[in-house]
C-alpha positions in Angstrom: 10.2 -20.3 -15.2 9.5 -17.3 -12.8 5.9 -17.4 -13.8 5.7 -21.0 -12.6 7.4 -20.0 -9.4 4.8 -17.3 -8.8 2.0 -19.8 -9.5 3.5 -22.3 -7.1 3.7 -19.6 -4.5 0.1 -18.7 -4.9 -0.9 -22.4 -4.7 1.0 -22.8 -1.5 -0.6 -19.6 -0.1 -4.0 -20.9 -0.9 -3.2 -24.2 0.8 -2.0 -22.3 3.8 -4.9 -19.9 4.0 -7.6 -22.6 3.6 -6.1 -25.2 5.9 -8.6 -26.9 8.1 -8.1 -29.2 11.1 -9.3 -32.1 8.9 -6.7 -31.4 6.2 -4.0 -30.7 8.8 -4.1 -34.3 10.0 -3.5 -35.9 6.6 0.0 -35.0 5.6 2.9 -35.0 8.1 4.1 -31.7 6.8 1.2 -29.6 8.2 1.6 -28.4 11.7 -1.8 -27.2 12.9 -0.5 -25.4 16.0 1.8 -23.4 13.7 -1.0 -22.4 11.4 -3.2 -21.4 14.3 -0.4 -19.3 15.9 0.5 -17.1 13.0 -1.3 -13.7 13.1 -3.7 -12.5 10.4 -1.3 -9.9 9.1 1.1 -12.7 8.3 -1.4 -14.1 5.8 -1.8 -10.7 4.3 2.0 -10.3 4.0 2.2 -13.8 2.5 -0.4 -12.9 -0.1 1.4 -9.7 -1.0 4.7 -11.5 -1.4 3.4 -14.3 -3.7 1.0 -12.0 -5.5 3.6 -9.4 -6.3 6.0 -12.1 -7.5 3.4 -13.5 -9.8 2.3 -10.1 -11.1 6.0 -9.1 -11.5 6.5 -12.2 -13.7 3.5 -11.3 -15.8 4.8 -7.8 -16.1 8.1 -9.2 -17.4 6.3 -11.2 -20.0 4.4 -8.1 -21.0 7.8 -6.2 -21.2 6.7 -3.7 -18.5 8.9 -1.9 -16.1 6.3 -2.5 -13.4 8.1 -5.8 -12.8 10.9 -3.9 -11.0 8.7 -2.5 -8.3 6.6 -5.6 -8.0 9.7 -7.7 -7.4 10.9 -5.2 -4.8 7.5 -5.4 -3.0 7.8 -9.2 -3.1 11.3 -9.2 -1.6 10.1 -6.8 1.2 7.2 -9.2 2.0 9.6 -12.2 2.1 11.9 -10.4 4.5 9.0 -9.5 6.8 7.6 -13.0 6.6 10.8 -14.9 7.4 11.9 -12.2 9.8 8.8 -12.7 11.8 9.2 -16.5 11.8 12.8 -16.4 12.9 12.2 -13.7 15.5 9.4 -15.6 17.1 11.1 -19.0 16.9 8.2 -20.5 14.9 10.6 -22.1 12.4 12.1 -25.4 13.4 14.2 -28.2 11.8 17.4 -27.8 9.8 15.7 -27.7 6.4 12.9 -25.4 7.3 15.1 -23.2 9.4 17.7 -22.4 6.8 17.6 -23.9 3.3 14.0 -23.1 2.2 14.0 -19.5 3.4 17.4 -18.8 1.9 16.3 -20.3 -1.4 13.1 -18.2 -1.5 15.1 -15.1 -0.6 17.6 -16.0 -3.3 14.8 -16.3 -5.9 13.4 -12.9 -4.8 16.8 -11.3 -5.2 17.3 -13.0 -8.6 13.9 -11.6 -9.8 15.0 -8.1 -8.9 18.4 -8.5 -10.6 16.8 -10.0 -13.8 14.2 -7.2 -14.0 17.0 -4.6 -13.6 19.1 -6.2 -16.2 16.1 -6.4 -18.6 15.5 -2.7 -18.0 19.1 -1.7 -18.6 19.3 -3.8 -21.8 16.0 -2.3 -23.1 14.1 -5.6 -23.0 11.4 -4.1 -21.0 10.0 -0.6 -21.3 
């Protein structure tokens, strides 16, 4: 399930990174001004977050302890990403402003917990 979560994150990152004005007009969810306003480092942080999450899930499947550090890197990227969005006031609306970031943060924390438990129980080496 976490592998699917990582793949979904990468898909959403790709959609974010390749958004064009023509595509931004189509669905009501895209806010072109928001996507133009985020700095370049934000995309790098986003890529690190979703990439580390996906690689961590692959490491878990391979029974590798590298999952632990990859999940910590992913959590750090999530904190930087949402910290920036909240600090600059770029997040708006009740759902976007609270539920989605908290859910993503919760999944990142769960990944770290699961990798730690798998390490303690000897499921991953």
